[in-house]
N, C-alpha and C positions, 0 to 999 in steps of 0.2 A: 136296700144295702147300698152302702158306699162304695165307689169305684175301687178304692184300694182294697176293701174286703173281698170283692169280686175277684181282683187279680191274685190276691194272696190263696183264696180257695181254689183257682184255676192252677195256680203253681203246686199247690199241695196234691190235685187230682192227677196233674200230670207226673209228678214224681213219683206217686203211688203206682200209676200204670206203667211205668218204665221198670220199677222193680218188679211188678207182676208178671211182665213179659220176661224178665231175666228168670223169676221163678219158674214160669212155665217151660222154658228153654232147659233148664238144669233139670227138672222132672222128666221132661221127654228124652234127655240125654241117658237118663238112668231106665229109661221104660217105665216109669212110673205113672200110672193114671190118678190124677186128682180130682177128688168132688169136695167143693164148698157146701157144708150143710147148714142150711139156715132154717130158722125157725124160734117160735115163742118159747119161753120157759114152760115145760111141762107138756110139749108137743110131741115128745116122743124121739127126739133125735138121737140122743145117747143109746136108748135101747136099739133102734133101727141099726146103729153102727155096730153094736155088739152081735146082734143077730146075724146081720150081713157077713160079719167078720168070721163068725163060727161057721156059717154055711159056706163061704169062700174057701176056708181052710181045708173043708172035706173035699172040695175039688182041687186041692193041691195049690191053691192060691194064697198068698201073704198079704197081710194088710198092715198099715200103720195109722197112726192118727195124731192129730194136733187137737188139743182140749182147749177150747177158748172159752173163758170165763171172766167176769169182772174179778172175782176172788174165788179162793179155795181151790181144792183137788179132787172134789168128788169124782167128777167124770173122768179125770185121768187114772184115778185109782180103779174105777170101773174097767177101763181098757186094759190096765196093767194085770188085773185080775185073771182076765181071759187070755192073757200072753200076747196082747198087741203092742208093739213097739210104740211109745207114745211121748209127746212132749206137751208140758202143760204151760199155758199161757196166759198169766192174768193181766187184764188190761187197765184195773185201777178205776179210774173215772171214765174211761173211754168206753162206748157202748157197742164196740165192733172192733173185729181184728182189722189189720191193714197188712198190706204186701210186705212192709219192712218188718213187721213181728212175725210173719209166716216165713220169711227169709231166713231169719235167726233160727227159728224152730226147724226148718228144713236141715240147716248145717249140723242138728244134733241128732238127726234121724240116720238109721243104717239103710240109707236108699237101695243099696245092693240087694237088701233082703226084703223089700217091698215091691208088690206088684200096684195095689191099690191104697192110694192115701185118702183118708177121711179128715177133713177140716172141719171142726165142729165149732162154727161161729157163736159169738156171744146171742144168748136168747133173746130176741126182739125181730120185729119185722120192719123197722124202719132204718136203722143206723147203717147196717152192713149192706143195704141196697146200692150204694155210691162206691164201694171200695173192692176192686177186683183184688184178688190174692194170687192168682196165677193158676188156678185150677182148671181141670179140662170141662168141667161143667159145673152147673150150680143146680142143688137140689133144695127145694123149699118145703119143709113139712109143717102141716097145719094139724090139729086134732078136731074131732067131731067137738070136743068139750069146749072149743073155743066160740062155737055158734056157726050159724048157716051163713053169716054175712061177711066172714074174715075175708075172703077174696076180694069182695067189693070194696072193703074198707082199706086194702092195702095193693092197689093195682100196679104200683111201680115195681114192687119186687116180684109180683107174679108177672108181670110183663116181661120181666128181664130173665126168669129162670129158665133153664133146660127142662127141668122135670120137677113135677109137684108131687107131694105125696099127701093124702088124706087119711090121718091115722085114727085108730081107736074107734074104727067103724062099728065095733061090737056095741058101743054105747048109744048108737044113733038113737034107738028106740026111747031109750032112758031121757036123752037130752031134747027129744023131739025136734030132731034136726034130719032133714032129708039129704043124703049124700049127692043125689043127682042134681039137687041145685047148687051144691058147691062145684061139682064138676061142670054143670052149664055155665057157671059164673068163670071158672076157669078158661074153658074153651073160648068165651068172648073175648077175653083180655088176650089169651095167648093160645090162638087156634093151631099153632104148628108144634107145640110142646105137649107131651105125655104127661096126665095125672094118674098115679096109682092109689088104689084103695087098699088101706092095710089096717091089720090087728096085730101089730108087732109082738104084743105080749103072748100071743098063741101062735105068730108065725104067718098068720093068714096074709097072703098078697106079696110076701117078701121074695118068693121065688121069682114072679114076673119082674119085681124091681130089680132083683140080682141080675136077670138076663139082660137088662137094659145098660147095666153099667161093665159088664166084663167084655 
C-alpha cells in the first residue's frame, strides 16, 4: 500500500472514531444503551433483536433499532411490525455501517422513548470490524449452520467484540457441529468476553443474553 493510501485510511478512521464518540455521548445524554449487532447473513441477528425487544417490553423497557442493509427494507419492516421504532439505512455499495450513517439515523429516532438501541449492521464478519459506531458494546452473532470453524476464520471481529452469540444450537446434531469447540475457540481469542448459546427461534438462551444487556 502506498503512503498516500495509508494516510487517507488513517484520516478516514480518525474521522469515523470522532463521530462515533459524539454518537456515544449523545446516546448517553439520553440514557440510551446501544448495542452494535454484527454477524453474517442468516445468523439470526434480526430474530434475536425481535425476541429481545419483546422480552424487554414485558419488563417495561423500550427498544429502538437501526436496520443496516446493502439494500431493501425487510429487517426494518420486521422491527416496525412489532412496534419497535426503527430507521432503515441502506449502504449501497458499502459493506458496513459507519458512524456518520448512524449519526443521521439517531437524529431520526425518538431517543426519549428508547432505553436500549439495537444497531443491526450489514451482514458479514469482515468489513464492520474496523468501524466503531458509538455503541456501548458490540455483539457478534454466528450460527451453527456456518460451521465449526467460524471463530477461527474471523479472529479480528471476535477478538474485538464484547459479547458473542452462537445461535441455532438446536441444529448442531444435524450440522455435525460441536458447540463446545466454537466456545473453546472463542475463549482462546477473547478470554475476557462472554459467549451465549441460543436457539432464538424457540427462545432458548435469550433470557441470559437479556440479563447481560440490561
